[in-house]
DRENDO-1510 file (C-alpha; in Angstrom, 1 decimal, always signed):
<recs>
REC; n; res; u; v; w
REC; 1; MET; -137.2; -70.8; -45.8 .
REC; 2; TYR; -135.5; -70.1; -48.9 .
REC; 3; CYS; -136.9; -67.0; -50.3 .
REC; 4; THR; -137.3; -66.6; -53.6 .
REC; 5; GLU; -137.6; -63.1; -53.9 .
REC; 6; CYS; -134.5; -62.0; -51.7 .
REC; 7; LYS; -132.6; -65.5; -52.2 .
REC; 8; GLU; -131.8; -65.7; -48.7 .
REC; 9; PHE; -133.2; -67.6; -45.7 .
REC; 10; HIS; -135.6; -66.3; -43.2 .
REC; 11; SER; -138.7; -67.5; -41.2 .
REC; 12; ASP; -140.7; -64.8; -40.4 .
REC; 13; GLY; -142.5; -64.6; -43.5 .
REC; 14; LYS; -140.9; -61.0; -44.5 .
REC; 15; CYS; -136.9; -59.8; -46.7 .
REC; 16; LEU; -135.1; -57.2; -45.3 .
REC; 17; PRO; -134.4; -54.3; -46.3 .
REC; 18; VAL; -132.5; -53.6; -49.6 .
REC; 19; TYR; -129.2; -51.7; -49.0 .
REC; 20; THR; -126.9; -50.3; -51.7 .
REC; 21; VAL; -123.0; -51.5; -51.3 .
REC; 22; THR; -121.0; -49.2; -53.5 .
REC; 23; TYR; -117.4; -50.0; -53.5 .
REC; 24; ASP; -115.3; -48.4; -56.5 .
REC; 25; ASP; -117.7; -48.0; -59.2 .
REC; 26; TYR; -119.6; -51.5; -57.9 .
REC; 27; ASP; -123.1; -51.8; -56.8 .
REC; 28; LYS; -124.4; -54.6; -54.5 .
REC; 29; LYS; -128.3; -55.1; -53.9 .
REC; 30; ILE; -127.9; -56.5; -49.8 .
REC; 31; GLY; -130.9; -57.1; -47.4 .
REC; 32; ALA; -129.7; -55.9; -44.1 .
REC; 33; HIS; -130.5; -55.3; -40.7 .
REC; 34; GLY; -128.5; -52.2; -41.0 .
REC; 35; HIS; -125.9; -50.1; -42.8 .
REC; 36; TRP; -123.3; -52.0; -40.8 .
REC; 37; ASP; -124.6; -55.8; -41.6 .
REC; 38; ALA; -124.9; -54.1; -45.1 .
REC; 39; ALA; -121.5; -53.3; -45.5 .
REC; 40; MET; -120.3; -56.6; -43.2 .
REC; 41; LYS; -122.1; -59.1; -45.5 .
REC; 42; PHE; -120.7; -57.0; -48.4 .
REC; 43; GLY; -117.4; -57.9; -46.7 .
REC; 44; GLU; -117.8; -61.8; -46.7 .
REC; 45; HIS; -119.4; -61.3; -50.4 .
REC; 46; TYR; -116.2; -59.3; -51.9 .
REC; 47; ASN; -113.6; -61.2; -49.9 .
REC; 48; SER; -115.3; -64.9; -51.3 .
REC; 49; ASN; -115.3; -63.1; -54.9 .
REC; 50; SER; -111.7; -62.4; -54.6 .
REC; 51; ASP; -109.3; -65.1; -53.2 .
REC; 52; TYR; -109.6; -63.8; -49.6 .
REC; 53; CYS; -107.6; -60.3; -50.6 .
REC; 54; LEU; -109.3; -58.7; -47.8 .
REC; 55; MET; -107.0; -60.7; -45.0 .
REC; 56; ASN; -104.3; -58.0; -46.5 .
REC; 57; GLU; -106.0; -55.2; -47.1 .
REC; 58; GLU; -109.0; -53.2; -46.0 .
REC; 59; ILE; -111.4; -51.5; -48.4 .
REC; 60; GLU; -114.1; -48.4; -48.3 .
REC; 61; VAL; -117.3; -48.8; -48.8 .
REC; 62; SER; -120.5; -46.5; -49.0 .
REC; 63; VAL; -124.2; -48.0; -47.9 .
REC; 64; GLU; -127.3; -46.4; -48.7 .
REC; 65; PHE; -130.3; -47.0; -47.6 .
REC; 66; GLU; -133.5; -44.6; -47.6 .
REC; 67; GLY; -131.6; -40.8; -48.3 .
REC; 68; VAL; -128.6; -41.7; -45.1 .
REC; 69; THR; -125.4; -43.2; -46.6 .
REC; 70; LYS; -122.8; -43.7; -44.2 .
REC; 71; ARG; -118.6; -44.9; -44.7 .
REC; 72; PHE; -117.5; -48.5; -43.9 .
REC; 73; LYS; -113.9; -49.4; -43.6 .
REC; 74; VAL; -113.5; -53.3; -44.2 .
REC; 75; SER; -111.8; -56.2; -43.3 .
REC; 76; ALA; -111.3; -59.3; -42.7 .
REC; 77; GLU; -109.2; -61.7; -40.2 .
REC; 78; PRO; -107.9; -65.1; -40.2 .
REC; 79; SER; -109.9; -67.0; -37.1 .
REC; 80; ILE; -108.5; -70.2; -36.1 .
REC; 81; ASP; -110.5; -72.9; -34.7 .
REC; 82; TYR; -108.7; -75.5; -32.2 .
REC; 83; ASN; -110.3; -79.0; -31.6 .
REC; 84; ALA; -109.2; -82.6; -29.7 .
REC; 85; ASP; -110.8; -85.7; -30.1 .
REC; 86; GLU; -109.3; -88.6; -27.6 .
REC; 87; ILE; -107.7; -91.5; -29.5 .
REC; 88; ILE; -108.9; -94.8; -27.9 .
</recs>
C-alpha cells in the first residue's frame, strides 16, 4: 500500500523511523530500518540524481537518529545480470 505520509510502500500501516542523512551541507530525511539502511537509501538517491557518479567514487555521509550519529562511506558497484532464451 502506498503511504501518503511517508511516500513509500509498506503493508504494516506504520511508517519507518525517519533518519537524517547529511552529505556536505545537504540534509535529507529518510525512512529506514537503521543507520546503515538510511545510508544505503541515500546512496541510491544520490546516485540516481547525479548520473550514477557513485560508480567511480565514494561519498561520506553522517546518519543521525535520536541523538546517535554514525558515519558511513557509500559507494556503488555495477551489476551485470545474464539471461539466455532459447531461440525456436
